[in-house]
ZAMARGU-4260 file (C-alpha; in steps of 0.2 Angstrom, whole numbers, plus 5000, padded with zeros to 4 digits):
<rodrens>
0) 4604/4939/4766 | 4605/4922/4763 | 4599/4919/4747 | 4600/4897/4741 | 4597/4891/4722
5) 4592/4871/4727 | 4590/4857/4712 | 4575/4852/4720 | 4563/4866/4724 | 4556/4883/4715
10) 4562/4895/4727 | 4563/4915/4721 | 4579/4926/4724 | 4571/4935/4741 | 4584/4950/4740
15) 4576/4952/4721 | 4559/4949/4721 | 4553/4954/4704 | 4563/4940/4700 | 4556/4926/4691
20) 4554/4908/4701 | 4568/4895/4699 | 4559/4879/4692 | 4567/4860/4695 | 4581/4860/4688
25) 4584/4843/4677 | 4601/4840/4669 | 4605/4841/4651 | 4597/4829/4640 | 4610/4813/4637
30) 4614/4820/4618 | 4620/4836/4626 | 4629/4828/4642 | 4648/4826/4644 | 4655/4810/4640
35) 4675/4803/4643 | 4678/4807/4626 | 4672/4827/4627 | 4675/4840/4638 | 4660/4848/4646
40) 4668/4866/4639 | 4667/4860/4620 | 4649/4853/4621 | 4637/4861/4612 | 4619/4863/4624
45) 4602/4863/4615 | 4597/4875/4630 | 4610/4887/4631 | 4608/4905/4625 | 4622/4915/4622
50) 4614/4929/4623 | 4611/4925/4642 | 4630/4922/4645 | 4633/4938/4638 | 4623/4947/4647
55) 4627/4938/4662 | 4646/4944/4660 | 4639/4961/4658 | 4632/4965/4673 | 4646/4956/4682
60) 4658/4965/4673 | 4649/4982/4679 | 4649/4978/4696 | 4629/4974/4693 | 4632/4958/4706
65) 4613/4957/4711 | 4609/4958/4695 | 4621/4945/4689 | 4612/4932/4700 | 4595/4938/4696
70) 4601/4933/4677 | 4607/4916/4680 | 4590/4913/4690 | 4581/4920/4674 | 4593/4909/4664
75) 4590/4892/4672 | 4571/4898/4675 | 4570/4898/4656 | 4580/4882/4654 | 4596/4889/4646
80) 4611/4878/4653 | 4626/4886/4661 | 4643/4884/4652 | 4662/4889/4659 | 4660/4909/4654
85) 4643/4908/4664 | 4647/4900/4681 | 4663/4913/4682 | 4654/4927/4681 | 4639/4922/4694
90) 4654/4918/4703 | 4662/4931/4705 | 4646/4940/4710 | 4641/4926/4723 | 4661/4931/4730
95) 4655/4950/4728 | 4640/4949/4739 | 4647/4936/4750 | 4634/4923/4751 | 4641/4905/4756
100) 4624/4896/4755 | 4621/4903/4737 | 4639/4899/4731 | 4638/4880/4738 | 4622/4880/4726
105) 4633/4885/4709 | 4646/4876/4715 | 4633/4861/4714 | 4626/4865/4697 | 4645/4865/4692
110) 4648/4846/4697 | 4630/4842/4689 | 4632/4851/4673 | 4653/4844/4672 | 4663/4860/4672
115) 4670/4855/4688 | 4686/4851/4678 | 4687/4864/4668 | 4701/4876/4673 | 4692/4893/4674
120) 4678/4890/4684 | 4688/4881/4697 | 4698/4896/4698 | 4682/4907/4701 | 4674/4893/4712
125) 4693/4894/4724 | 4691/4914/4724 | 4672/4914/4730 | 4676/4903/4743 | 4690/4913/4750
130) 4680/4928/4748 | 4663/4922/4757 | 4674/4912/4773 | 4677/4895/4768 | 4697/4891/4766
135) 4695/4875/4769 | 4683/4873/4753 | 4696/4884/4744 | 4710/4875/4746 | 4701/4858/4744
140) 4694/4864/4724 | 4712/4870/4723 | 4721/4854/4727 | 4709/4846/4715 | 4714/4858/4699
145) 4725/4848/4690 | 4734/4859/4677 | 4734/4876/4689 | 4739/4889/4681 | 4744/4908/4685
150) 4726/4911/4692 | 4725/4897/4701 | 4739/4902/4712 | 4734/4920/4714 | 4716/4915/4719
155) 4724/4903/4734 | 4737/4914/4737 | 4726/4929/4739 | 4712/4916/4749 | 4725/4913/4763
160) 4729/4928/4763 | 4714/4935/4768 | 4714/4922/4782 | 4730/4929/4787 | 4738/4913/4785
165) 4754/4921/4779 | 4767/4906/4783 | 4755/4897/4769 | 4752/4911/4757 | 4772/4910/4756
170) 4772/4889/4753 | 4761/4893/4740 | 4770/4905/4732 | 4787/4892/4732 | 4775/4879/4728
175) 4769/4890/4713 | 4788/4894/4709 | 4792/4874/4711 | 4780/4870/4700 | 4787/4883/4686
180) 4772/4896/4685 | 4777/4911/4683 | 4772/4921/4695 | 4761/4939/4690 | 4761/4957/4695
185) 4744/4950/4706 | 4754/4935/4715 | 4769/4946/4721 | 4756/4962/4727 | 4748/4947/4738
190) 4769/4939/4744 | 4772/4957/4749 | 4757/4958/4757 | 4761/4941/4767 | 4779/4948/4770
195) 4772/4965/4779 | 4766/4952/4794 | 4779/4939/4799 | 4793/4941/4810 | 4806/4937/4795
200) 4795/4947/4784 | 4810/4960/4779 | 4823/4947/4774 | 4809/4938/4761 | 4800/4953/4755
205) 4819/4960/4750 | 4819/4944/4739 | 4803/4948/4731 | 4806/4962/4727 | 4822/4958/4720
210) 4814/4944/4711 | 4802/4957/4702 | 4814/4968/4696 | 4823/4957/4688 | 4809/4943/4681
215) 4796/4959/4676 | 4800/4976/4681 | 4790/4985/4692 | 4774/4993/4687 | 4761/5002/4699
220) 4754/4990/4709 | 4768/4981/4713 | 4777/4995/4717 | 4763/5001/4729 | 4763/4984/4740
225) 4780/4985/4740 | 4780/5002/4748 | 4765/4997/4760 | 4777/4980/4764 | 4793/4992/4770
230) 4782/5005/4778 | 4772/4991/4788 | 4789/4983/4792 | 4796/4999/4800 | 4805/5003/4785
235) 4799/5020/4781 | 4813/5028/4772 | 4815/5010/4762 | 4799/5015/4757 | 4800/5032/4752
240) 4816/5029/4741 | 4808/5017/4731 | 4791/5029/4727 | 4805/5042/4723 | 4812/5031/4708
245) 4799/5025/4701 | 4790/5031/4688 | 4769/5030/4681 | 4762/5036/4700 | 4744/5036/4701
250) 4733/5042/4713 | 4736/5025/4723 | 4752/5028/4720 | 4754/5044/4731 | 4737/5037/4743
255) 4749/5022/4750 | 4766/5033/4753 | 4755/5047/4763 | 4747/5033/4772 | 4761/5026/4778
260) 4772/5041/4782 | 4757/5045/4791 | 4754/5029/4802 | 4775/5028/4805 | 4772/5046/4813
265) 4780/5055/4799 | 4768/5067/4799 | 4777/5083/4793 | 4785/5071/4779 | 4768/5065/4775
270) 4760/5082/4772 | 4775/5085/4763 | 4770/5075/4749 | 4753/5079/4747 | 4758/5096/4743
275) 4769/5083/4731 | 4758/5077/4725 | 4744/5092/4722 | 4759/5101/4710 | 4760/5084/4701
280) 4743/5086/4695 | 4736/5069/4703 | 4721/5076/4712 | 4719/5069/4730 | 4705/5060/4734
285) 4694/5051/4749 | 4708/5041/4751 | 4719/5054/4753 | 4711/5063/4761 | 4707/5049/4775
290) 4726/5045/4775 | 4731/5063/4777 | 4719/5071/4790 | 4726/5061/4805 | 4742/5069/4803
295) 4732/5086/4806 | 4728/5078/4822 | 4743/5071/4826 | 4750/5086/4822 | 4737/5100/4828
300) 4737/5109/4813 | 4722/5114/4814 | 4725/5129/4798 | 4729/5113/4786 | 4714/5104/4796
305) 4702/5116/4789 | 4711/5119/4773 | 4706/5101/4767 | 4689/5102/4776 | 4686/5117/4764
310) 4695/5105/4747 | 4681/5090/4754 | 4667/5103/4753 | 4669/5109/4735 | 4665/5091/4731
315) 4649/5081/4735 | 4660/5065/4733 | 4672/5068/4746 | 4661/5077/4760 | 4647/5065/4760
320) 4661/5051/4761 | 4659/5044/4779 | 4680/5041/4780 | 4683/5057/4777 | 4669/5063/4789
325) 4676/5053/4803 | 4693/5059/4798 | 4688/5076/4801 | 4678/5075/4816 | 4692/5062/4823
330) 4706/5080/4818 | 4693/5093/4822 | 4692/5084/4840 | 4711/5079/4843 | 4712/5101/4841
335) 4701/5102/4856 | 4687/5109/4843 | 4675/5098/4848 | 4660/5108/4843 | 4666/5109/4825
340) 4667/5089/4825 | 4651/5091/4830 | 4643/5100/4815 | 4654/5091/4805 | 4646/5075/4812
345) 4630/5084/4811 | 4629/5088/4791 | 4632/5068/4789 | 4616/5063/4781 | 4623/5044/4779
350) 4631/5040/4798 | 4642/5025/4796 | 4645/5016/4813 | 4662/5022/4811 | 4656/5041/4812
355) 4649/5038/4830 | 4662/5031/4836 | 4670/5044/4829 | 4661/5057/4838 | 4660/5048/4854
360) 4678/5046/4856 | 4680/5065/4854 | 4668/5069/4866 | 4679/5059/4878 | 4696/5066/4871
365) 4690/5082/4875 | 4683/5077/4893 | 4663/5081/4888 | 4659/5063/4896 | 4638/5066/4898
370) 4640/5073/4879 | 4648/5057/4875 | 4637/5046/4885 | 4621/5054/4879 | 4628/5053/4859
375) 4627/5033/4864 | 4611/5032/4870 | 4605/5042/4854 | 4614/5029/4843 | 4605/5017/4853
380) 4588/5022/4851 | 4589/5035/4836 | 4597/5024/4823 | 4597/5007/4819 | 4616/5002/4823
385) 4620/4990/4836 | 4637/4995/4845 | 4652/4984/4841 | 4670/4985/4853 | 4676/5000/4847
390) 4661/5010/4851 | 4659/5000/4868 | 4677/5005/4870 | 4675/5023/4868 | 4658/5024/4878
395) 4669/5018/4892 | 4680/5028/4900 | 4668/5043/4902 | 4659/5031/4912 | 4668/5036/4929
400) 4669/5055/4925 | 4649/5058/4923 | 4647/5061/4940 | 4629/5061/4931 | 4630/5040/4923
405) 4627/5032/4943 | 4623/5013/4934 | 4645/5011/4929 | 4642/4993/4931 | 4626/4993/4922
410) 4637/4995/4906 | 4648/4981/4908 | 4631/4971/4909 | 4626/4978/4893 | 4641/4973/4885
415) 4637/4953/4895 | 4622/4955/4883 | 4628/4961/4868 | 4640/4946/4870 | 4657/4957/4869
420) 4663/4954/4887 | 4676/4942/4881 | 4683/4956/4866 | 4702/4960/4869 | 4699/4979/4869
425) 4683/4980/4878 | 4689/4970/4892 | 4706/4983/4892 | 4694/4996/4891 | 4685/4987/4907
430) 4698/4985/4916 | 4702/5005/4913 | 4685/5010/4921 | 4685/4998/4935 | 4703/5003/4939
435) 4698/5021/4940 | 4682/5017/4950 | 4695/5010/4965 | 4688/4995/4961 | 4706/4986/4956
440) 4700/4967/4961 | 4689/4968/4949 | 4699/4974/4934 | 4714/4962/4940 | 4698/4947/4939
445) 4697/4953/4923 | 4714/4951/4919 | 4716/4937/4924 | 4703/4929/4915 | 4707/4936/4897
450) 4711/4923/4883 | 4724/4934/4876 | 4732/4948/4884 | 4743/4961/4873 | 4755/4975/4877
455) 4738/4984/4879 | 4732/4974/4893 | 4746/4976/4904 | 4748/4994/4900 | 4731/4996/4907
460) 4732/4982/4922 | 4749/4993/4927 | 4741/5009/4923 | 4726/5002/4937 | 4738/4997/4950
465) 4747/5015/4948 | 4731/5024/4948 | 4724/5014/4966 | 4738/5016/4973 | 4747/5001/4972
470) 4766/5004/4966 | 4774/4988/4971 | 4760/4977/4963 | 4763/4988/4946 | 4782/4984/4946
475) 4779/4967/4949 | 4767/4965/4936 | 4781/4974/4925 | 4792/4960/4930 | 4780/4946/4927
480) 4778/4955/4908 | 4795/4954/4906 | 4799/4937/4913 | 4784/4928/4904 | 4778/4923/4920
485) 4761/4929/4922 | 4745/4917/4926 | 4738/4916/4912 | 4752/4912/4896 | 4744/4917/4879
490) 4753/4933/4872 | 4751/4941/4856 | 4767/4951/4850 | 4761/4965/4836 | 4748/4952/4826
495) 4761/4938/4833 | 4752/4928/4843 | 4759/4918/4856 | 4753/4904/4867 | 4769/4901/4874
500) 4777/4911/4892 | 4787/4922/4881 | 4791/4938/4887 | 4782/4955/4882 | 4794/4970/4880
505) 4790/4986/4888 | 4784/5000/4874 | 4785/5018/4878 | 4768/5018/4887 | 4774/5006/4899
510) 4790/5014/4905 | 4779/5032/4905 | 4764/5023/4915 | 4777/5013/4930 | 4791/5026/4931
515) 4778/5037/4942 | 4778/5022/4953 | 4795/5022/4953 | 4793/5041/4960 | 4780/5037/4973
520) 4789/5024/4981 | 4805/5035/4978 | 4813/5019/4973 | 4831/5025/4963 | 4835/5008/4961
525) 4822/5003/4949 | 4820/5021/4942 | 4838/5020/4934 | 4836/5003/4927 | 4820/5007/4919
530) 4833/5024/4912 | 4844/5009/4908 | 4829/4999/4897 | 4824/5015/4888 | 4840/5019/4882
535) 4844/5001/4876 | 4827/4999/4866 | 4828/5017/4859 | 4815/5026/4871 | 4823/5038/4880
540) 4820/5051/4867 | 4802/5047/4867 | 4796/5065/4875 | 4782/5057/4888 | 4793/5044/4894
545) 4809/5057/4894 | 4796/5068/4906 | 4792/5055/4916 | 4809/5051/4918 | 4813/5070/4922
550) 4797/5068/4936 | 4806/5051/4943 | 4824/5059/4945 | 4816/5073/4954 | 4803/5065/4964
555) 4817/5053/4970 | 4827/5067/4976 | 4839/5066/4963 | 4837/5084/4955 | 4854/5084/4946
560) 4849/5070/4935 | 4832/5078/4934 | 4842/5092/4925 | 4854/5081/4913 | 4839/5071/4907
565) 4827/5087/4904 | 4842/5093/4894 | 4846/5079/4883 | 4828/5077/4877 | 4829/5081/4860
570) 4811/5086/4859 | 4798/5094/4876 | 4782/5097/4875 | 4771/5107/4891 | 4772/5092/4902
575) 4791/5092/4901 | 4794/5111/4907 | 4781/5110/4920 | 4791/5092/4928 | 4805/5101/4929
580) 4798/5117/4936 | 4788/5111/4947 | 4803/5099/4952 | 4813/5114/4958 | 4797/5119/4966
585) 4798/5106/4978 | 4817/5105/4980 | 4817/5125/4987 | 4824/5131/4974 | 4812/5143/4967
590) 4824/5156/4960 | 4829/5140/4947 | 4811/5137/4945 | 4808/5157/4938 | 4825/5155/4927
595) 4815/5141/4919 | 4799/5149/4916 | 4807/5164/4909 | 4816/5152/4897 | 4802/5144/4893
600) 4792/5159/4889 | 4810/5166/4878 | 4808/5152/4869 | 4791/5151/4864 | 4794/5171/4857
605) 4809/5168/4846 | 4806/5150/4839 | 4788/5146/4842 | 4792/5134/4856 | 4778/5128/4870
610) 4767/5140/4879 | 4764/5139/4896 | 4748/5132/4903 | 4738/5133/4919 | 4748/5117/4927
615) 4765/5127/4923 | 4757/5139/4932 | 4751/5130/4946 | 4771/5124/4947 | 4779/5140/4947
620) 4766/5148/4960 | 4769/5131/4971 | 4790/5134/4969 | 4787/5152/4974 | 4777/5148/4988
625) 4791/5134/4994 | 4804/5147/4994 | 4795/5163/4998 | 4795/5171/4984 | 4781/5182/4988
630) 4781/5195/4976 | 4787/5188/4961 | 4773/5176/4964 | 4761/5189/4964 | 4766/5197/4948
635) 4765/5181/4938 | 4749/5183/4947 | 4745/5199/4938 | 4753/5195/4921 | 4747/5178/4919
640) 4729/5182/4907 | 4737/5197/4896 | 4754/5185/4893 | 4746/5170/4888 | 4728/5171/4890
645) 4726/5160/4905 | 4711/5165/4917 | 4713/5161/4938 | 4706/5145/4941 | 4702/5138/4957
650) 4717/5129/4957 | 4728/5144/4955 | 4719/5153/4970 | 4723/5139/4982 | 4743/5141/4978
655) 4743/5161/4981 | 4731/5157/4997 | 4746/5145/5001 | 4758/5158/4993 | 4751/5174/5007
660) 4749/5160/5019 | 4766/5152/5021 | 4775/5168/5023 | 4765/5174/5036 | 4750/5184/5028
665) 4736/5175/5035 | 4721/5190/5035 | 4728/5194/5016 | 4727/5174/5009 | 4708/5177/5020
670) 4705/5190/5010 | 4710/5185/4992 | 4698/5169/4997 | 4683/5182/5000 | 4687/5189/4982
675) 4685/5172/4973 | 4672/5172/4959 | 4657/5163/4970 | 4658/5147/4954 | 4673/5142/4958
680) 4677/5128/4973 | 4687/5135/4988 | 4689/5120/4996 | 4708/5119/4992 | 4710/5135/4994
685) 4702/5136/5013 | 4712/5119/5015 | 4728/5129/5012 | 4722/5144/5025 | 4721/5129/5037
690) 4738/5125/5034 | 4745/5142/5037 | 4735/5144/5052 | 4742/5127/5059 | 4760/5135/5054
695) 4758/5152/5061 | 4744/5145/5074 | 4733/5157/5069 | 4717/5151/5081 | 4703/5163/5076
700) 4706/5164/5056 | 4710/5145/5056 | 4692/5140/5065 | 4684/5150/5051 | 4694/5141/5036
705) 4691/5124/5045 | 4669/5130/5049 | 4670/5130/5029 | 4679/5117/5025 | 4669/5104/5039
710) 4653/5109/5028 | 4658/5106/5013 | 4672/5090/5017 | 4665/5084/5033 | 4671/5067/5030
715) 4690/5072/5024 | 4702/5067/5040 | 4714/5080/5038 | 4703/5095/5041 | 4702/5088/5059
720) 4718/5085/5062 | 4722/5100/5053 | 4712/5109/5067 | 4717/5100/5082 | 4734/5102/5080
725) 4732/5122/5081 | 4722/5119/5097 | 4734/5107/5103 | 4751/5120/5098 | 4741/5134/5108
730) 4739/5123/5122 | 4719/5122/5119 | 4718/5104/5126 | 4699/5103/5128 | 4696/5111/5109
735) 4707/5100/5104 | 4698/5084/5110 | 4684/5090/5105 | 4688/5089/5087 | 4694/5073/5088
740) 4679/5068/5100 | 4667/5074/5086 | 4680/5067/5072 | 4677/5051/5080 | 4661/5053/5081
745) 4657/5055/5061 | 4668/5039/5058 | 4681/5046/5050 | 4699/5040/5052 | 4715/5049/5052
750) 4727/5041/5038 | 4742/5036/5048 | 4759/5043/5045 | 4771/5030/5035 | 4788/5032/5029
755) 4795/5023/5016 | 4813/5017/5011 | 4822/5007/4997 | 4834/4996/5000 | 4843/4984/4988
760) 4828/4974/4977 | 4815/4980/4993 | 4804/4994/4998 | 4803/4995/5018 | 4791/5003/5028
765) 4788/5010/5043 | 4772/5017/5053 | 4773/5027/5067 | 4779/5015/5084 | 4781/5004/5072
770) 4787/4987/5080 | 4783/4974/5067 | 4798/4976/5057 | 4814/4964/5058 | 4826/4976/5064
775) 4812/4986/5075 | 4822/4983/5092 | 4838/4988/5084 | 4829/5005/5076 | 4823/5009/5093
780) 4838/5007/5103 | 4849/5015/5090 | 4836/5032/5089 | 4839/5033/5110 | 4859/5031/5108
785) 4858/5047/5095 | 4844/5055/5106 | 4858/5056/5120 | 4873/5061/5109 | 4859/5074/5102
790) 4853/5080/5116 | 4873/5085/5120 | 4875/5093/5106 | 4861/5107/5109 | 4843/5097/5104
795) 4829/5100/5114 | 4814/5091/5107 | 4800/5099/5104 | 4786/5091/5111 | 4772/5101/5105
800) 4773/5091/5089 | 4764/5077/5101 | 4743/5081/5100 | 4742/5070/5118 | 4741/5078/5133
805) 4752/5067/5142 | 4769/5070/5152 | 4785/5077/5143 | 4794/5061/5144 | 4781/5049/5136
810) 4781/5063/5123 | 4800/5061/5119 | 4800/5042/5119 | 4782/5044/5107 | 4793/5055/5094
815) 4807/5043/5093 | 4794/5033/5082 | 4789/5044/5072 | 4787/5033/5058 | 4803/5045/5045
820) 4815/5042/5061 | 4812/5027/5060 | 4818/5026/5041 | 4831/5035/5042 | 4838/5023/5056
825) 4833/5009/5043 | 4846/5018/5030 | 4858/5023/5043 | 4861/5005/5050 | 4861/4997/5033
830) 4868/5008/5018 | 4887/5010/5017 | 4894/5027/5027 | 4895/5043/5015 | 4881/5038/5003
835) 4866/5047/5004 | 4848/5041/5014 | 4834/5043/5002 | 4815/5042/5013 | 4798/5048/5008
840) 4784/5052/5021 | 4765/5050/5016 | 4763/5065/5029 | 4770/5084/5033 | 4787/5080/5042
845) 4783/5088/5059 | 4793/5102/5068 | 4804/5090/5079 | 4809/5077/5068 | 4815/5093/5056
850) 4827/5098/5071 | 4830/5079/5072 | 4836/5076/5057 | 4846/5092/5055 | 4855/5087/5068
855) 4856/5068/5067 | 4864/5072/5047 | 4879/5081/5057 | 4881/5068/5069 | 4883/5054/5058
860) 4892/5065/5043 | 4879/5061/5031 | 4866/5069/5019 | 4849/5064/5021 | 4832/5067/5010
865) 4818/5067/5017 | 4803/5068/5005 | 4789/5075/5011 | 4767/5078/5007 | 4773/5094/5001
870) 4792/5097/4999 | 4810/5087/4999 | 4820/5091/5013 | 4841/5091/5010 | 4849/5090/5029
875) 4867/5089/5027 | 4881/5095/5040 | 4868/5101/5053 | 4858/5114/5040 | 4842/5109/5030
880) 4838/5115/5011 | 4822/5124/5015 | 4828/5135/5029 | 4817/5131/5040 | 4803/5139/5027
885) 4793/5125/5023
</rodrens>
């Protein structure tokens, strides 16, 4: 609550209702008023009482700031005049409570009583204005001090740092040296802080370090600041080396190095320093725990986190500390123990906003979206706290996946109502929410309206483009980001704000976000460029980037490069293993996938490596399915719970149905679906069975599968198309027409076949029967010529793939217009002889195109790699890597 002292009104101190009223204040009598030859500091004032000043000073020194202000009020009411000892004490108290209006009133008293020229009082004013948020008045008072001492300079430098005016802090430091005022340890602490926040801070920081060694020696206070400085500038080893050599380490020193290591991802080293701290007889405090618990969180070392929790429970000061509570909630949630996190949360008696935020974000990380939203609503209704930008950016990711929360746009309106719509972090979360809702245009509008964009903003909009399938847009944004050509040219590089068109450097998150776009487009050239950038920027060893590179090369048809990247990675997580196992499966190399799976298990047994998870089993089942390894796949299914404690999910059953159905065991696949637990979704399993019926032309079971699917998902086009294909392949044209008719009546539209190929810096797209491409006529003529040559070699068009009741000649013409053939023709005509042609398709390749491509590869003596929606086909010398099993 703002408090006001006045020179003309009698007011009471609002936050202290029992304090006496402040009477009208009159200046001292003429005999006590300072003259031109007598300073205010030496005047003996008749109304001054040493007991008031002593009480005021003792209260300020004891941090009883409100009591000190009340004493000052009573002092004035009693007619005592404050002096150059009273003013610094009351100004210190005003600075502590942060009441600028009150500070200005006291400043008026200072001027009125003639103490504006007293250096200790002026120093206190500089400090007060700086802490109360008025850097302008702080500087004005400082500039008027004629005889500045070290406290004057320290107060002004600290104020500049508080306002993040780092360059001003350094200018003041230079001026201090020019005025021959010796810096103190307080000066060096502030300057070290400033150095840690500027571009050339390391160079200047080392000079400050050297100055301290040469002139003062370094005490714990300065050493702690230098350790922090080196850590923030990325020189963690220098920070550690400095810490190791200085003596008289206190708890703050240990907290400084532990925090520095933890914040720089040296989590194991941070834990080792915690052990050293305890061995040296220094007891960890709340700061220690809140610094080290994030290391347990990141390493998912739940047992260590529990030990620290037990230590905190034994001390009421620790377990009741809100920072410790936040760190514990975060640790448990990050270790997938959200229930334990909630128990900690429920045990906090005085929950700060940070504790609420930790629990909400913890729920979101564990995909407890409904619980996160319920807790957010509870916070609004039960507590007196108002959500801040952290709260809103934490709860927004829960809005899309929570099916029970229907008014997703409504929370955007709430954000606008609270006045947070221009906050950068909230804008990033909103962009992510709208992208995942499929409303990319709204995300783009938010991005364009942002006053300041940081690397997270760019990563978010790039991710949105990838999620929505606009991979070209994602790559274009990456180019804009690097070249500084965005519409709004205001960026933030770390803590440095630049309003020009300077480029931003993609980080590991950018690369792992955009690489799936390269994979989707089969854009090998762009993927290689990004890989080269990652190597140059030392990002290729990042496990997330490495995993994305493994996946990208595999999906671009370069399985060997994918394996090379995998083998060169210094650290692999379960995503890395899954990516390569899936890659081998997609390329029809089931044996290699199984060998890799066995190696993963062996490394887990031998040295505590990565354990297979649910996705690992999905990947290996798919690999077995594409390679016809039925017995191996079923064996893995029967042992997955025993070996790794993994219960089969609906996705696993769908893979097994595909495994059996693809091998021709359609009836066994049907029986497996009927044995699935009743509470599981069977949509994907029925879809796999319907696809198997299409391959093996099993009309009877296909009709059963289709009936279930059309009941469950009546607006999914692929169900109608597969059933129609089954009827057409069996010559049941009337039934096929009926299915197409029903599909039309339901307003369901089939996804058109589309194929694409990268050439130069562009990705060329082709639709079935497409004539819009600039080379369209040339492509069709080339395909007709190839068709005649293929027929001479024994090629017979499979017209059953044309699902229309037209004559055979027209069917053959339609086959030549399939999108994958147009893309292959483009590649053959526009790339040098001997190079591999790489084509991707959004649907399953048809039987005739598969057969035709084998002939084409032999006639033109080129390797053709075709990726369809399910797997890769490597065509060479008239054969396909799938062995006609796909």
